[in-house]
VMD Tcl script that builds the backbone (N, CA, C; Angstrom):
set m [mol new atoms 306]
animate dup $m
set s [atomselect $m all]
$s set {name element resname resid chain x y z} {
  {N N MET 1 A 0.823 -1.183 0.000}
  {CA C MET 1 A 0.000 0.000 0.000}
  {C C MET 1 A 0.876 1.259 0.000}
  {N N GLU 2 A 1.968 1.227 0.786}
  {CA C GLU 2 A 2.852 2.384 0.847}
  {C C GLU 2 A 3.507 2.643 -0.499}
  {N N THR 3 A 3.881 1.565 -1.182}
  {CA C THR 3 A 4.533 1.707 -2.479}
  {C C THR 3 A 3.591 2.318 -3.504}
  {N N VAL 4 A 2.354 1.902 -3.492}
  {CA C VAL 4 A 1.372 2.441 -4.442}
  {C C VAL 4 A 1.160 3.933 -4.203}
  {N N THR 5 A 1.005 4.328 -2.949}
  {CA C THR 5 A 0.788 5.747 -2.673}
  {C C THR 5 A 2.043 6.564 -2.978}
  {N N ALA 6 A 3.226 5.996 -2.768}
  {CA C ALA 6 A 4.463 6.706 -3.108}
  {C C ALA 6 A 4.592 6.874 -4.618}
  {N N LEU 7 A 4.203 5.855 -5.372}
  {CA C LEU 7 A 4.259 5.973 -6.835}
  {C C LEU 7 A 3.244 6.984 -7.357}
  {N N VAL 8 A 2.087 7.030 -6.751}
  {CA C VAL 8 A 1.088 8.035 -7.143}
  {C C VAL 8 A 1.610 9.446 -6.846}
  {N N ALA 9 A 2.226 9.614 -5.692}
  {CA C ALA 9 A 2.782 10.926 -5.339}
  {C C ALA 9 A 3.910 11.320 -6.293}
  {N N ALA 10 A 4.759 10.374 -6.647}
  {CA C ALA 10 A 5.842 10.666 -7.591}
  {C C ALA 10 A 5.289 10.996 -8.974}
  {N N GLY 11 A 4.288 10.251 -9.414}
  {CA C GLY 11 A 3.670 10.539 -10.710}
  {C C GLY 11 A 3.006 11.900 -10.739}
  {N N ALA 12 A 2.343 12.271 -9.661}
  {CA C ALA 12 A 1.718 13.592 -9.592}
  {C C ALA 12 A 2.766 14.691 -9.584}
  {N N ALA 13 A 3.866 14.477 -8.860}
  {CA C ALA 13 A 4.943 15.478 -8.831}
  {C C ALA 13 A 5.582 15.628 -10.202}
  {N N PHE 14 A 5.806 14.527 -10.880}
  {CA C PHE 14 A 6.423 14.597 -12.202}
  {C C PHE 14 A 5.462 15.208 -13.226}
  {N N GLY 15 A 4.174 14.908 -13.098}
  {CA C GLY 15 A 3.183 15.516 -13.990}
  {C C GLY 15 A 3.090 17.014 -13.803}
  {N N LEU 16 A 3.082 17.469 -12.555}
  {CA C LEU 16 A 3.052 18.903 -12.294}
  {C C LEU 16 A 4.340 19.569 -12.768}
  {N N SER 17 A 5.464 18.897 -12.625}
  {CA C SER 17 A 6.734 19.437 -13.103}
  {C C SER 17 A 6.721 19.585 -14.622}
  {N N TYR 18 A 6.134 18.631 -15.304}
  {CA C TYR 18 A 6.007 18.729 -16.759}
  {C C TYR 18 A 5.147 19.936 -17.142}
  {N N LEU 19 A 4.041 20.113 -16.426}
  {CA C LEU 19 A 3.184 21.268 -16.709}
  {C C LEU 19 A 3.885 22.584 -16.401}
  {N N ILE 20 A 4.664 22.624 -15.347}
  {CA C ILE 20 A 5.426 23.829 -15.023}
  {C C ILE 20 A 6.434 24.124 -16.124}
  {N N GLY 21 A 7.143 23.124 -16.573}
  {CA C GLY 21 A 8.120 23.313 -17.642}
  {C C GLY 21 A 7.488 23.700 -18.956}
  {N N ARG 22 A 6.282 23.245 -19.188}
  {CA C ARG 22 A 5.608 23.536 -20.447}
  {C C ARG 22 A 4.952 24.909 -20.447}
  {N N SER 23 A 4.437 25.352 -19.325}
  {CA C SER 23 A 3.633 26.571 -19.332}
  {C C SER 23 A 4.356 27.794 -18.789}
  {N N LEU 24 A 5.367 27.606 -17.968}
  {CA C LEU 24 A 6.057 28.746 -17.372}
  {C C LEU 24 A 7.076 29.293 -18.367}
  {N N THR 25 A 6.968 30.564 -18.688}
  {CA C THR 25 A 7.858 31.157 -19.687}
  {C C THR 25 A 8.978 31.958 -19.041}
  {N N ALA 26 A 9.315 31.643 -17.826}
  {CA C ALA 26 A 10.380 32.349 -17.119}
  {C C ALA 26 A 11.730 31.740 -17.493}
  {N N SER 27 A 12.719 32.038 -16.711}
  {CA C SER 27 A 14.062 31.547 -16.990}
  {C C SER 27 A 14.174 30.049 -16.702}
  {N N PHE 28 A 15.238 29.486 -17.222}
  {CA C PHE 28 A 15.520 28.063 -17.048}
  {C C PHE 28 A 15.667 27.714 -15.570}
  {N N LEU 29 A 16.350 28.558 -14.822}
  {CA C LEU 29 A 16.582 28.316 -13.400}
  {C C LEU 29 A 15.284 28.378 -12.601}
  {N N LEU 30 A 14.417 29.316 -12.932}
  {CA C LEU 30 A 13.146 29.444 -12.226}
  {C C LEU 30 A 12.237 28.245 -12.494}
  {N N VAL 31 A 12.269 27.751 -13.708}
  {CA C VAL 31 A 11.477 26.560 -14.046}
  {C C VAL 31 A 11.998 25.339 -13.289}
  {N N ALA 32 A 13.322 25.196 -13.223}
  {CA C ALA 32 A 13.898 24.075 -12.472}
  {C C ALA 32 A 13.551 24.180 -10.988}
  {N N LEU 33 A 13.556 25.391 -10.454}
  {CA C LEU 33 A 13.180 25.583 -9.053}
  {C C LEU 33 A 11.710 25.230 -8.830}
  {N N GLY 34 A 10.850 25.555 -9.783}
  {CA C GLY 34 A 9.440 25.168 -9.684}
  {C C GLY 34 A 9.265 23.661 -9.667}
  {N N GLY 35 A 10.018 22.960 -10.496}
  {CA C GLY 35 A 9.978 21.502 -10.494}
  {C C GLY 35 A 10.502 20.912 -9.198}
  {N N LEU 36 A 11.544 21.524 -8.649}
  {CA C LEU 36 A 12.092 21.087 -7.377}
  {C C LEU 36 A 11.072 21.250 -6.259}
  {N N LEU 37 A 10.417 22.391 -6.219}
  {CA C LEU 37 A 9.398 22.635 -5.196}
  {C C LEU 37 A 8.186 21.722 -5.378}
  {N N SER 38 A 7.861 21.422 -6.617}
  {CA C SER 38 A 6.759 20.500 -6.881}
  {C C SER 38 A 7.064 19.109 -6.319}
  {N N GLY 39 A 8.258 18.623 -6.565}
  {CA C GLY 39 A 8.636 17.308 -6.048}
  {C C GLY 39 A 8.668 17.265 -4.534}
  {N N ALA 40 A 9.244 18.302 -3.920}
  {CA C ALA 40 A 9.302 18.343 -2.456}
  {C C ALA 40 A 7.899 18.480 -1.858}
  {N N GLY 41 A 7.065 19.275 -2.490}
  {CA C GLY 41 A 5.701 19.459 -1.997}
  {C C GLY 41 A 4.894 18.174 -2.028}
  {N N PHE 42 A 5.004 17.429 -3.108}
  {CA C PHE 42 A 4.255 16.177 -3.189}
  {C C PHE 42 A 4.829 15.114 -2.250}
  {N N ALA 43 A 6.129 15.138 -1.995}
  {CA C ALA 43 A 6.700 14.197 -1.024}
  {C C ALA 43 A 6.168 14.493 0.380}
  {N N ILE 44 A 6.107 15.767 0.731}
  {CA C ILE 44 A 5.576 16.142 2.041}
  {C C ILE 44 A 4.081 15.846 2.116}
  {N N LEU 45 A 3.362 16.111 1.047}
  {CA C LEU 45 A 1.932 15.801 1.003}
  {C C LEU 45 A 1.692 14.297 1.150}
  {N N PHE 46 A 2.541 13.490 0.516}
  {CA C PHE 46 A 2.457 12.036 0.666}
  {C C PHE 46 A 2.606 11.642 2.133}
  {N N PHE 47 A 3.617 12.197 2.795}
  {CA C PHE 47 A 3.869 11.829 4.184}
  {C C PHE 47 A 2.723 12.253 5.095}
  {N N VAL 48 A 2.277 13.477 4.947}
  {CA C VAL 48 A 1.207 13.984 5.817}
  {C C VAL 48 A -0.091 13.211 5.590}
  {N N SER 49 A -0.435 12.965 4.327}
  {CA C SER 49 A -1.698 12.264 4.054}
  {C C SER 49 A -1.658 10.811 4.509}
  {N N THR 50 A -0.536 10.119 4.307}
  {CA C THR 50 A -0.490 8.717 4.741}
  {C C THR 50 A -0.439 8.597 6.258}
  {N N VAL 51 A 0.227 9.529 6.929}
  {CA C VAL 51 A 0.225 9.490 8.395}
  {C C VAL 51 A -1.174 9.776 8.925}
  {N N THR 52 A -1.876 10.722 8.314}
  {CA C THR 52 A -3.237 11.045 8.748}
  {C C THR 52 A -4.178 9.861 8.527}
  {N N VAL 53 A -4.125 9.269 7.342}
  {CA C VAL 53 A -4.981 8.113 7.071}
  {C C VAL 53 A -4.588 6.944 7.970}
  {N N GLY 54 A -3.293 6.738 8.188}
  {CA C GLY 54 A -2.843 5.670 9.071}
  {C C GLY 54 A -3.271 5.881 10.518}
  {N N HIS 55 A -3.422 7.133 10.914}
  {CA C HIS 55 A -3.888 7.422 12.270}
  {C C HIS 55 A -5.370 7.079 12.423}
  {N N PHE 56 A -6.145 7.398 11.399}
  {CA C PHE 56 A -7.580 7.139 11.482}
  {C C PHE 56 A -7.950 5.687 11.172}
  {N N VAL 57 A -7.138 5.000 10.392}
  {CA C VAL 57 A -7.373 3.587 10.061}
  {C C VAL 57 A -6.132 2.793 10.481}
  {N N PRO 58 A -6.112 2.306 11.712}
  {CA C PRO 58 A -4.920 1.580 12.185}
  {C C PRO 58 A -4.665 0.311 11.364}
  {N N GLN 59 A -3.415 -0.095 11.335}
  {CA C GLN 59 A -2.954 -1.302 10.639}
  {C C GLN 59 A -3.073 -1.217 9.119}
  {N N LEU 60 A -3.267 -0.015 8.582}
  {CA C LEU 60 A -3.348 0.126 7.127}
  {C C LEU 60 A -1.960 0.293 6.523}
  {N N PHE 61 A -1.109 1.073 7.172}
  {CA C PHE 61 A 0.245 1.314 6.671}
  {C C PHE 61 A 1.275 0.774 7.651}
  {N N GLU 62 A 2.370 0.295 7.119}
  {CA C GLU 62 A 3.509 -0.124 7.922}
  {C C GLU 62 A 4.378 1.108 8.181}
  {N N PRO 63 A 4.567 1.507 9.430}
  {CA C PRO 63 A 5.292 2.750 9.711}
  {C C PRO 63 A 6.725 2.764 9.170}
  {N N TRP 64 A 7.431 1.653 9.253}
  {CA C TRP 64 A 8.806 1.619 8.782}
  {C C TRP 64 A 8.867 1.823 7.267}
  {N N LEU 65 A 8.002 1.129 6.543}
  {CA C LEU 65 A 7.982 1.295 5.091}
  {C C LEU 65 A 7.533 2.699 4.694}
  {N N LEU 66 A 6.649 3.274 5.445}
  {CA C LEU 66 A 6.220 4.645 5.184}
  {C C LEU 66 A 7.407 5.598 5.281}
  {N N GLY 67 A 8.240 5.419 6.297}
  {CA C GLY 67 A 9.432 6.244 6.447}
  {C C GLY 67 A 10.433 6.025 5.335}
  {N N VAL 68 A 10.622 4.777 4.930}
  {CA C VAL 68 A 11.556 4.474 3.843}
  {C C VAL 68 A 11.085 5.107 2.541}
  {N N HIS 69 A 9.801 4.997 2.255}
  {CA C HIS 69 A 9.275 5.591 1.024}
  {C C HIS 69 A 9.327 7.118 1.075}
  {N N PHE 70 A 9.115 7.697 2.240}
  {CA C PHE 70 A 9.205 9.149 2.366}
  {C C PHE 70 A 10.637 9.630 2.114}
  {N N ILE 71 A 11.610 8.937 2.666}
  {CA C ILE 71 A 13.007 9.312 2.441}
  {C C ILE 71 A 13.367 9.167 0.967}
  {N N ALA 72 A 12.910 8.095 0.346}
  {CA C ALA 72 A 13.176 7.909 -1.081}
  {C C ALA 72 A 12.509 8.997 -1.916}
  {N N LEU 73 A 11.277 9.349 -1.569}
  {CA C LEU 73 A 10.588 10.411 -2.303}
  {C C LEU 73 A 11.278 11.761 -2.109}
  {N N MET 74 A 11.748 12.040 -0.905}
  {CA C MET 74 A 12.433 13.308 -0.665}
  {C C MET 74 A 13.756 13.381 -1.414}
  {N N ALA 75 A 14.336 12.257 -1.751}
  {CA C ALA 75 A 15.578 12.251 -2.515}
  {C C ALA 75 A 15.316 12.291 -4.017}
  {N N VAL 76 A 14.313 11.572 -4.480}
  {CA C VAL 76 A 14.109 11.398 -5.919}
  {C C VAL 76 A 13.149 12.427 -6.519}
  {N N ALA 77 A 12.052 12.706 -5.849}
  {CA C ALA 77 A 11.008 13.555 -6.445}
  {C C ALA 77 A 11.465 14.991 -6.719}
  {N N PRO 78 A 12.164 15.674 -5.809}
  {CA C PRO 78 A 12.592 17.035 -6.147}
  {C C PRO 78 A 13.607 17.083 -7.290}
  {N N LEU 79 A 14.559 16.161 -7.271}
  {CA C LEU 79 A 15.554 16.143 -8.350}
  {C C LEU 79 A 14.922 15.753 -9.681}
  {N N GLY 80 A 14.082 14.745 -9.656}
  {CA C GLY 80 A 13.390 14.340 -10.885}
  {C C GLY 80 A 12.457 15.424 -11.392}
  {N N GLY 81 A 11.759 16.090 -10.478}
  {CA C GLY 81 A 10.871 17.180 -10.874}
  {C C GLY 81 A 11.628 18.329 -11.508}
  {N N ALA 82 A 12.774 18.675 -10.938}
  {CA C ALA 82 A 13.582 19.762 -11.499}
  {C C ALA 82 A 14.101 19.393 -12.880}
  {N N VAL 83 A 14.561 18.174 -13.041}
  {CA C VAL 83 A 15.080 17.731 -14.343}
  {C C VAL 83 A 13.969 17.698 -15.384}
  {N N ILE 84 A 12.813 17.161 -15.020}
  {CA C ILE 84 A 11.692 17.083 -15.968}
  {C C ILE 84 A 11.233 18.479 -16.375}
  {N N ALA 85 A 11.082 19.381 -15.415}
  {CA C ALA 85 A 10.642 20.741 -15.728}
  {C C ALA 85 A 11.662 21.456 -16.611}
  {N N ALA 86 A 12.947 21.316 -16.286}
  {CA C ALA 86 A 13.986 22.004 -17.054}
  {C C ALA 86 A 14.087 21.452 -18.472}
  {N N LEU 87 A 14.048 20.142 -18.615}
  {CA C LEU 87 A 14.143 19.565 -19.964}
  {C C LEU 87 A 12.904 19.873 -20.802}
  {N N THR 88 A 11.748 19.887 -20.181}
  {CA C THR 88 A 10.536 20.250 -20.915}
  {C C THR 88 A 10.604 21.703 -21.364}
  {N N HIS 89 A 11.059 22.574 -20.481}
  {CA C HIS 89 A 11.195 23.994 -20.822}
  {C C HIS 89 A 12.195 24.174 -21.963}
  {N N ARG 90 A 13.301 23.461 -21.903}
  {CA C ARG 90 A 14.310 23.545 -22.961}
  {C C ARG 90 A 13.741 23.065 -24.298}
  {N N HIS 91 A 12.997 21.981 -24.255}
  {CA C HIS 91 A 12.398 21.457 -25.486}
  {C C HIS 91 A 11.392 22.447 -26.079}
  {N N ILE 92 A 10.550 23.024 -25.246}
  {CA C ILE 92 A 9.552 23.981 -25.730}
  {C C ILE 92 A 10.232 25.215 -26.302}
  {N N GLU 93 A 11.306 25.683 -25.675}
  {CA C GLU 93 A 12.038 26.831 -26.219}
  {C C GLU 93 A 12.616 26.523 -27.582}
  {N N ARG 94 A 13.149 25.341 -27.760}
  {CA C ARG 94 A 13.730 24.973 -29.063}
  {C C ARG 94 A 12.657 24.828 -30.132}
  {N N VAL 95 A 11.521 24.267 -29.763}
  {CA C VAL 95 A 10.424 24.122 -30.730}
  {C C VAL 95 A 9.918 25.496 -31.154}
  {N N ASP 96 A 9.754 26.397 -30.189}
  {CA C ASP 96 A 9.303 27.744 -30.508}
  {C C ASP 96 A 10.336 28.492 -31.342}
  {N N ALA 97 A 11.620 28.288 -31.076}
  {CA C ALA 97 A 12.657 28.947 -31.852}
  {C C ALA 97 A 12.705 28.409 -33.268}
  {N N ALA 98 A 12.383 27.146 -33.456}
  {CA C ALA 98 A 12.393 26.578 -34.805}
  {C C ALA 98 A 11.239 27.112 -35.653}
  {N N ARG 99 A 10.198 27.611 -35.033}
  {CA C ARG 99 A 9.046 28.142 -35.771}
  {C C ARG 99 A 9.279 29.557 -36.277}
  {N N LEU 100 A 10.295 30.232 -35.757}
  {CA C LEU 100 A 10.549 31.605 -36.180}
  {C C LEU 100 A 10.961 31.658 -37.646}
  {N N PRO 101 A 10.524 32.661 -38.375}
  {CA C PRO 101 A 10.811 32.711 -39.803}
  {C C PRO 101 A 12.242 33.145 -40.123}
  {N N PHE 102 A 12.985 33.629 -39.188}
  {CA C PHE 102 A 14.345 34.106 -39.500}
  {C C PHE 102 A 15.385 33.272 -38.795}
}
mol reanalyze $m
mol bondsrecalc $m
mol representation Tube
mol addrep $m
């Protein structure tokens, strides 16, 4: 159960990072920072929501695995989010530059 919720949180963080990279027309560094914050935010949201649900429904989550998945998400999701947002932004800039007539 912990693995499924961690994968959902990572997928949501990466999806939001893709949207940030695609829609934000700011600098490359600002887009990467948005992806980083997206990954960290979803990792924290994962931890808070699973602890809350685990408090109200005992024996649903294994506390040790919850901690392991949270540590893994805090390491992977911000870095992955920043990379996804930055690469998406770079790709969109190149596509837009290729459309210019000069």
